[in-house]
mmCIF file of the N, C-alpha and C atoms, coordinates in Angstrom:
data_MODEL
# 
_entry.id   MODEL 
# 
loop_
_atom_site.group_PDB 
_atom_site.id 
_atom_site.type_symbol 
_atom_site.label_atom_id 
_atom_site.label_alt_id 
_atom_site.label_comp_id 
_atom_site.label_asym_id 
_atom_site.label_entity_id 
_atom_site.label_seq_id 
_atom_site.pdbx_PDB_ins_code 
_atom_site.Cartn_x 
_atom_site.Cartn_y 
_atom_site.Cartn_z 
_atom_site.occupancy 
_atom_site.B_iso_or_equiv 
_atom_site.pdbx_formal_charge 
_atom_site.auth_seq_id 
_atom_site.auth_comp_id 
_atom_site.auth_asym_id 
_atom_site.auth_atom_id 
_atom_site.pdbx_PDB_model_num 
ATOM 1   N N  . UNK A 1 1  ? 0.380   -1.008  0.227   1.00 0.00 ? 1  UNK A N  1 
ATOM 2   C CA . UNK A 1 1  ? 0.145   0.069   0.270   1.00 0.00 ? 1  UNK A CA 1 
ATOM 3   C C  . UNK A 1 1  ? 1.030   1.335   -0.099  1.00 0.00 ? 1  UNK A C  1 
ATOM 4   N N  . UNK A 1 2  ? 2.064   1.220   0.852   1.00 0.00 ? 2  UNK A N  1 
ATOM 5   C CA . UNK A 1 2  ? 2.977   2.195   0.697   1.00 0.00 ? 2  UNK A CA 1 
ATOM 6   C C  . UNK A 1 2  ? 3.240   2.885   -0.578  1.00 0.00 ? 2  UNK A C  1 
ATOM 7   N N  . UNK A 1 3  ? 3.972   1.349   -1.283  1.00 0.00 ? 3  UNK A N  1 
ATOM 8   C CA . UNK A 1 3  ? 4.116   1.559   -2.439  1.00 0.00 ? 3  UNK A CA 1 
ATOM 9   C C  . UNK A 1 3  ? 3.110   2.415   -3.701  1.00 0.00 ? 3  UNK A C  1 
ATOM 10  N N  . UNK A 1 4  ? 2.025   2.099   -3.516  1.00 0.00 ? 4  UNK A N  1 
ATOM 11  C CA . UNK A 1 4  ? 0.797   2.521   -4.285  1.00 0.00 ? 4  UNK A CA 1 
ATOM 12  C C  . UNK A 1 4  ? 0.706   3.907   -4.110  1.00 0.00 ? 4  UNK A C  1 
ATOM 13  N N  . UNK A 1 5  ? 1.029   3.743   -2.637  1.00 0.00 ? 5  UNK A N  1 
ATOM 14  C CA . UNK A 1 5  ? 0.085   5.662   -2.242  1.00 0.00 ? 5  UNK A CA 1 
ATOM 15  C C  . UNK A 1 5  ? 1.459   6.472   -2.597  1.00 0.00 ? 5  UNK A C  1 
ATOM 16  N N  . UNK A 1 6  ? 2.785   6.135   -2.783  1.00 0.00 ? 6  UNK A N  1 
ATOM 17  C CA . UNK A 1 6  ? 3.811   7.379   -3.342  1.00 0.00 ? 6  UNK A CA 1 
ATOM 18  C C  . UNK A 1 6  ? 3.754   6.902   -4.841  1.00 0.00 ? 6  UNK A C  1 
ATOM 19  N N  . UNK A 1 7  ? 3.672   6.176   -5.232  1.00 0.00 ? 7  UNK A N  1 
ATOM 20  C CA . UNK A 1 7  ? 3.315   5.853   -6.807  1.00 0.00 ? 7  UNK A CA 1 
ATOM 21  C C  . UNK A 1 7  ? 2.071   6.998   -7.225  1.00 0.00 ? 7  UNK A C  1 
ATOM 22  N N  . UNK A 1 8  ? 0.838   6.957   -6.838  1.00 0.00 ? 8  UNK A N  1 
ATOM 23  C CA . UNK A 1 8  ? 0.002   7.866   -7.063  1.00 0.00 ? 8  UNK A CA 1 
ATOM 24  C C  . UNK A 1 8  ? 0.238   9.387   -6.704  1.00 0.00 ? 8  UNK A C  1 
ATOM 25  N N  . UNK A 1 9  ? 0.955   9.483   -5.651  1.00 0.00 ? 9  UNK A N  1 
ATOM 26  C CA . UNK A 1 9  ? 1.665   11.270  -5.353  1.00 0.00 ? 9  UNK A CA 1 
ATOM 27  C C  . UNK A 1 9  ? 2.298   11.723  -6.539  1.00 0.00 ? 9  UNK A C  1 
ATOM 28  N N  . UNK A 1 10 ? 3.793   10.835  -7.037  1.00 0.00 ? 10 UNK A N  1 
ATOM 29  C CA . UNK A 1 10 ? 4.098   11.094  -8.088  1.00 0.00 ? 10 UNK A CA 1 
ATOM 30  C C  . UNK A 1 10 ? 3.968   11.325  -9.196  1.00 0.00 ? 10 UNK A C  1 
ATOM 31  N N  . UNK A 1 11 ? 1.935   10.848  -8.956  1.00 0.00 ? 11 UNK A N  1 
ATOM 32  C CA . UNK A 1 11 ? 1.722   11.000  -11.084 1.00 0.00 ? 11 UNK A CA 1 
ATOM 33  C C  . UNK A 1 11 ? 0.717   12.462  -10.771 1.00 0.00 ? 11 UNK A C  1 
ATOM 34  N N  . UNK A 1 12 ? 1.163   13.081  -9.556  1.00 0.00 ? 12 UNK A N  1 
ATOM 35  C CA . UNK A 1 12 ? -0.181  13.941  -8.796  1.00 0.00 ? 12 UNK A CA 1 
ATOM 36  C C  . UNK A 1 12 ? -1.447  13.710  -8.748  1.00 0.00 ? 12 UNK A C  1 
ATOM 37  N N  . UNK A 1 13 ? -1.678  12.259  -8.352  1.00 0.00 ? 13 UNK A N  1 
ATOM 38  C CA . UNK A 1 13 ? -3.041  12.298  -7.716  1.00 0.00 ? 13 UNK A CA 1 
ATOM 39  C C  . UNK A 1 13 ? -2.971  12.101  -5.718  1.00 0.00 ? 13 UNK A C  1 
ATOM 40  N N  . UNK A 1 14 ? -3.214  13.453  -5.142  1.00 0.00 ? 14 UNK A N  1 
ATOM 41  C CA . UNK A 1 14 ? -3.712  13.067  -3.916  1.00 0.00 ? 14 UNK A CA 1 
ATOM 42  C C  . UNK A 1 14 ? -4.841  11.778  -3.481  1.00 0.00 ? 14 UNK A C  1 
ATOM 43  N N  . UNK A 1 15 ? -4.602  10.688  -3.078  1.00 0.00 ? 15 UNK A N  1 
ATOM 44  C CA . UNK A 1 15 ? -5.166  9.963   -2.202  1.00 0.00 ? 15 UNK A CA 1 
ATOM 45  C C  . UNK A 1 15 ? -5.952  10.562  -1.140  1.00 0.00 ? 15 UNK A C  1 
ATOM 46  N N  . UNK A 1 16 ? -7.790  10.045  -1.428  1.00 0.00 ? 16 UNK A N  1 
ATOM 47  C CA . UNK A 1 16 ? -8.756  10.877  -0.100  1.00 0.00 ? 16 UNK A CA 1 
ATOM 48  C C  . UNK A 1 16 ? -7.665  10.696  1.980   1.00 0.00 ? 16 UNK A C  1 
ATOM 49  N N  . UNK A 1 17 ? -8.728  10.925  1.928   1.00 0.00 ? 17 UNK A N  1 
ATOM 50  C CA . UNK A 1 17 ? -7.414  10.785  3.905   1.00 0.00 ? 17 UNK A CA 1 
ATOM 51  C C  . UNK A 1 17 ? -8.126  9.294   4.616   1.00 0.00 ? 17 UNK A C  1 
ATOM 52  N N  . UNK A 1 18 ? -6.736  8.891   4.776   1.00 0.00 ? 18 UNK A N  1 
ATOM 53  C CA . UNK A 1 18 ? -6.666  7.619   5.402   1.00 0.00 ? 18 UNK A CA 1 
ATOM 54  C C  . UNK A 1 18 ? -7.885  7.537   6.120   1.00 0.00 ? 18 UNK A C  1 
ATOM 55  N N  . UNK A 1 19 ? -8.479  6.169   6.514   1.00 0.00 ? 19 UNK A N  1 
ATOM 56  C CA . UNK A 1 19 ? -9.653  5.643   7.201   1.00 0.00 ? 19 UNK A CA 1 
ATOM 57  C C  . UNK A 1 19 ? -10.105 4.223   6.845   1.00 0.00 ? 19 UNK A C  1 
ATOM 58  N N  . UNK A 1 20 ? -11.066 4.056   7.724   1.00 0.00 ? 20 UNK A N  1 
ATOM 59  C CA . UNK A 1 20 ? -11.169 2.823   7.740   1.00 0.00 ? 20 UNK A CA 1 
ATOM 60  C C  . UNK A 1 20 ? -10.724 2.245   6.168   1.00 0.00 ? 20 UNK A C  1 
ATOM 61  N N  . UNK A 1 21 ? -11.596 2.775   5.512   1.00 0.00 ? 21 UNK A N  1 
ATOM 62  C CA . UNK A 1 21 ? -12.063 2.109   4.197   1.00 0.00 ? 21 UNK A CA 1 
ATOM 63  C C  . UNK A 1 21 ? -10.374 1.840   3.387   1.00 0.00 ? 21 UNK A C  1 
ATOM 64  N N  . UNK A 1 22 ? -9.381  2.576   3.740   1.00 0.00 ? 22 UNK A N  1 
ATOM 65  C CA . UNK A 1 22 ? -8.007  2.052   2.982   1.00 0.00 ? 22 UNK A CA 1 
ATOM 66  C C  . UNK A 1 22 ? -7.404  0.737   4.518   1.00 0.00 ? 22 UNK A C  1 
ATOM 67  N N  . UNK A 1 23 ? -7.671  1.181   5.355   1.00 0.00 ? 23 UNK A N  1 
ATOM 68  C CA . UNK A 1 23 ? -7.294  -0.542  6.028   1.00 0.00 ? 23 UNK A CA 1 
ATOM 69  C C  . UNK A 1 23 ? -7.448  -1.649  5.974   1.00 0.00 ? 23 UNK A C  1 
ATOM 70  N N  . UNK A 1 24 ? -9.167  -1.507  5.433   1.00 0.00 ? 24 UNK A N  1 
ATOM 71  C CA . UNK A 1 24 ? -9.984  -3.130  5.430   1.00 0.00 ? 24 UNK A CA 1 
ATOM 72  C C  . UNK A 1 24 ? -9.475  -2.983  3.960   1.00 0.00 ? 24 UNK A C  1 
ATOM 73  N N  . UNK A 1 25 ? -9.106  -2.214  3.031   1.00 0.00 ? 25 UNK A N  1 
ATOM 74  C CA . UNK A 1 25 ? -8.205  -2.880  1.669   1.00 0.00 ? 25 UNK A CA 1 
ATOM 75  C C  . UNK A 1 25 ? -7.180  -3.178  1.503   1.00 0.00 ? 25 UNK A C  1 
ATOM 76  N N  . UNK A 1 26 ? -6.086  -3.053  2.603   1.00 0.00 ? 26 UNK A N  1 
ATOM 77  C CA . UNK A 1 26 ? -5.063  -3.103  2.814   1.00 0.00 ? 26 UNK A CA 1 
ATOM 78  C C  . UNK A 1 26 ? -4.722  -4.632  3.178   1.00 0.00 ? 26 UNK A C  1 
ATOM 79  N N  . UNK A 1 27 ? -5.912  -4.838  3.959   1.00 0.00 ? 27 UNK A N  1 
ATOM 80  C CA . UNK A 1 27 ? -5.837  -6.275  4.904   1.00 0.00 ? 27 UNK A CA 1 
ATOM 81  C C  . UNK A 1 27 ? -6.496  -6.888  3.798   1.00 0.00 ? 27 UNK A C  1 
ATOM 82  N N  . UNK A 1 28 ? -7.652  -6.834  3.334   1.00 0.00 ? 28 UNK A N  1 
ATOM 83  C CA . UNK A 1 28 ? -8.151  -7.864  2.065   1.00 0.00 ? 28 UNK A CA 1 
ATOM 84  C C  . UNK A 1 28 ? -7.096  -8.118  1.403   1.00 0.00 ? 28 UNK A C  1 
ATOM 85  N N  . UNK A 1 29 ? -6.017  -7.162  1.119   1.00 0.00 ? 29 UNK A N  1 
ATOM 86  C CA . UNK A 1 29 ? -5.573  -7.429  -0.531  1.00 0.00 ? 29 UNK A CA 1 
ATOM 87  C C  . UNK A 1 29 ? -3.927  -8.259  0.326   1.00 0.00 ? 29 UNK A C  1 
ATOM 88  N N  . UNK A 1 30 ? -3.373  -8.327  1.676   1.00 0.00 ? 30 UNK A N  1 
ATOM 89  C CA . UNK A 1 30 ? -2.648  -9.014  2.298   1.00 0.00 ? 30 UNK A CA 1 
ATOM 90  C C  . UNK A 1 30 ? -3.098  -10.535 2.720   1.00 0.00 ? 30 UNK A C  1 
ATOM 91  N N  . UNK A 1 31 ? -4.561  -10.212 2.404   1.00 0.00 ? 31 UNK A N  1 
ATOM 92  C CA . UNK A 1 31 ? -5.303  -12.017 2.547   1.00 0.00 ? 31 UNK A CA 1 
ATOM 93  C C  . UNK A 1 31 ? -5.691  -12.316 1.707   1.00 0.00 ? 31 UNK A C  1 
ATOM 94  N N  . UNK A 1 32 ? -5.258  -11.562 0.539   1.00 0.00 ? 32 UNK A N  1 
ATOM 95  C CA . UNK A 1 32 ? -5.845  -12.271 -1.082  1.00 0.00 ? 32 UNK A CA 1 
ATOM 96  C C  . UNK A 1 32 ? -6.774  -13.260 -1.253  1.00 0.00 ? 32 UNK A C  1 
ATOM 97  N N  . UNK A 1 33 ? -7.553  -11.920 -0.012  1.00 0.00 ? 33 UNK A N  1 
ATOM 98  C CA . UNK A 1 33 ? -9.328  -12.288 -0.623  1.00 0.00 ? 33 UNK A CA 1 
ATOM 99  C C  . UNK A 1 33 ? -10.149 -11.588 -1.321  1.00 0.00 ? 33 UNK A C  1 
ATOM 100 N N  . UNK A 1 34 ? -9.489  -10.556 -2.344  1.00 0.00 ? 34 UNK A N  1 
ATOM 101 C CA . UNK A 1 34 ? -10.012 -9.616  -3.194  1.00 0.00 ? 34 UNK A CA 1 
ATOM 102 C C  . UNK A 1 34 ? -9.194  -9.915  -4.495  1.00 0.00 ? 34 UNK A C  1 
ATOM 103 N N  . UNK A 1 35 ? -10.012 -10.151 -5.860  1.00 0.00 ? 35 UNK A N  1 
ATOM 104 C CA . UNK A 1 35 ? -9.287  -10.178 -6.869  1.00 0.00 ? 35 UNK A CA 1 
ATOM 105 C C  . UNK A 1 35 ? -8.806  -9.372  -7.233  1.00 0.00 ? 35 UNK A C  1 
ATOM 106 N N  . UNK A 1 36 ? -8.177  -8.712  -8.246  1.00 0.00 ? 36 UNK A N  1 
ATOM 107 C CA . UNK A 1 36 ? -7.162  -7.599  -8.667  1.00 0.00 ? 36 UNK A CA 1 
ATOM 108 C C  . UNK A 1 36 ? -8.707  -6.722  -9.182  1.00 0.00 ? 36 UNK A C  1 
ATOM 109 N N  . UNK A 1 37 ? -9.904  -6.599  -10.472 1.00 0.00 ? 37 UNK A N  1 
ATOM 110 C CA . UNK A 1 37 ? -10.931 -6.561  -10.346 1.00 0.00 ? 37 UNK A CA 1 
ATOM 111 C C  . UNK A 1 37 ? -11.299 -5.536  -9.646  1.00 0.00 ? 37 UNK A C  1 
ATOM 112 N N  . UNK A 1 38 ? -11.660 -6.190  -7.944  1.00 0.00 ? 38 UNK A N  1 
ATOM 113 C CA . UNK A 1 38 ? -12.438 -5.603  -6.801  1.00 0.00 ? 38 UNK A CA 1 
ATOM 114 C C  . UNK A 1 38 ? -11.121 -4.639  -6.531  1.00 0.00 ? 38 UNK A C  1 
ATOM 115 N N  . UNK A 1 39 ? -9.905  -4.959  -6.190  1.00 0.00 ? 39 UNK A N  1 
ATOM 116 C CA . UNK A 1 39 ? -8.623  -4.315  -5.504  1.00 0.00 ? 39 UNK A CA 1 
ATOM 117 C C  . UNK A 1 39 ? -8.709  -2.514  -6.686  1.00 0.00 ? 39 UNK A C  1 
ATOM 118 N N  . UNK A 1 40 ? -8.573  -2.804  -7.476  1.00 0.00 ? 40 UNK A N  1 
ATOM 119 C CA . UNK A 1 40 ? -8.836  -1.647  -8.962  1.00 0.00 ? 40 UNK A CA 1 
ATOM 120 C C  . UNK A 1 40 ? -9.982  -1.439  -8.385  1.00 0.00 ? 40 UNK A C  1 
ATOM 121 N N  . UNK A 1 41 ? -11.464 -1.785  -8.337  1.00 0.00 ? 41 UNK A N  1 
ATOM 122 C CA . UNK A 1 41 ? -12.690 -1.283  -8.038  1.00 0.00 ? 41 UNK A CA 1 
ATOM 123 C C  . UNK A 1 41 ? -12.044 0.087   -7.183  1.00 0.00 ? 41 UNK A C  1 
ATOM 124 N N  . UNK A 1 42 ? -12.207 -0.930  -5.761  1.00 0.00 ? 42 UNK A N  1 
ATOM 125 C CA . UNK A 1 42 ? -11.952 0.483   -4.317  1.00 0.00 ? 42 UNK A CA 1 
ATOM 126 C C  . UNK A 1 42 ? -10.777 1.099   -4.007  1.00 0.00 ? 42 UNK A C  1 
ATOM 127 N N  . UNK A 1 43 ? -9.982  0.738   -4.443  1.00 0.00 ? 43 UNK A N  1 
ATOM 128 C CA . UNK A 1 43 ? -8.968  1.966   -4.714  1.00 0.00 ? 43 UNK A CA 1 
ATOM 129 C C  . UNK A 1 43 ? -9.378  3.640   -5.733  1.00 0.00 ? 43 UNK A C  1 
ATOM 130 N N  . UNK A 1 44 ? -10.322 2.844   -6.753  1.00 0.00 ? 44 UNK A N  1 
ATOM 131 C CA . UNK A 1 44 ? -10.385 4.113   -7.775  1.00 0.00 ? 44 UNK A CA 1 
ATOM 132 C C  . UNK A 1 44 ? -11.631 4.657   -6.521  1.00 0.00 ? 44 UNK A C  1 
ATOM 133 N N  . UNK A 1 45 ? -12.653 4.082   -6.142  1.00 0.00 ? 45 UNK A N  1 
ATOM 134 C CA . UNK A 1 45 ? -13.465 4.850   -4.778  1.00 0.00 ? 45 UNK A CA 1 
ATOM 135 C C  . UNK A 1 45 ? -12.533 5.584   -4.026  1.00 0.00 ? 45 UNK A C  1 
ATOM 136 N N  . UNK A 1 46 ? -11.317 5.245   -3.407  1.00 0.00 ? 46 UNK A N  1 
ATOM 137 C CA . UNK A 1 46 ? -10.955 5.900   -2.391  1.00 0.00 ? 46 UNK A CA 1 
ATOM 138 C C  . UNK A 1 46 ? -9.863  7.159   -2.804  1.00 0.00 ? 46 UNK A C  1 
ATOM 139 N N  . UNK A 1 47 ? -9.812  7.211   -4.091  1.00 0.00 ? 47 UNK A N  1 
ATOM 140 C CA . UNK A 1 47 ? -9.308  8.480   -5.557  1.00 0.00 ? 47 UNK A CA 1 
ATOM 141 C C  . UNK A 1 47 ? -10.291 9.857   -5.067  1.00 0.00 ? 47 UNK A C  1 
ATOM 142 N N  . UNK A 1 48 ? -9.979  10.528  -5.074  1.00 0.00 ? 48 UNK A N  1 
ATOM 143 C CA . UNK A 1 48 ? -10.647 11.787  -5.961  1.00 0.00 ? 48 UNK A CA 1 
ATOM 144 C C  . UNK A 1 48 ? -10.886 12.218  -7.186  1.00 0.00 ? 48 UNK A C  1 
ATOM 145 N N  . UNK A 1 49 ? -11.654 12.146  -7.468  1.00 0.00 ? 49 UNK A N  1 
ATOM 146 C CA . UNK A 1 49 ? -12.579 12.032  -8.939  1.00 0.00 ? 49 UNK A CA 1 
ATOM 147 C C  . UNK A 1 49 ? -11.394 13.261  -9.785  1.00 0.00 ? 49 UNK A C  1 
ATOM 148 N N  . UNK A 1 50 ? -11.210 12.294  -10.998 1.00 0.00 ? 50 UNK A N  1 
ATOM 149 C CA . UNK A 1 50 ? -10.747 13.489  -11.711 1.00 0.00 ? 50 UNK A CA 1 
ATOM 150 C C  . UNK A 1 50 ? -11.449 14.006  -13.348 1.00 0.00 ? 50 UNK A C  1 
ATOM 151 N N  . UNK A 1 51 ? -10.492 15.237  -13.147 1.00 0.00 ? 51 UNK A N  1 
ATOM 152 C CA . UNK A 1 51 ? -10.853 16.311  -14.072 1.00 0.00 ? 51 UNK A CA 1 
ATOM 153 C C  . UNK A 1 51 ? -11.429 15.572  -15.734 1.00 0.00 ? 51 UNK A C  1 
# 
């Protein structure tokens, strides 16, 4: 997750504030309980809308 956040920030995308949704996403990825598509969908919901 740390690498993901660094990548986003280096590319001009500032994620929403840390919260329970980020923790749940991190734990689900670590446990391999969600697939790539679900990870992508949830990550997109945690990012600001692009113009």
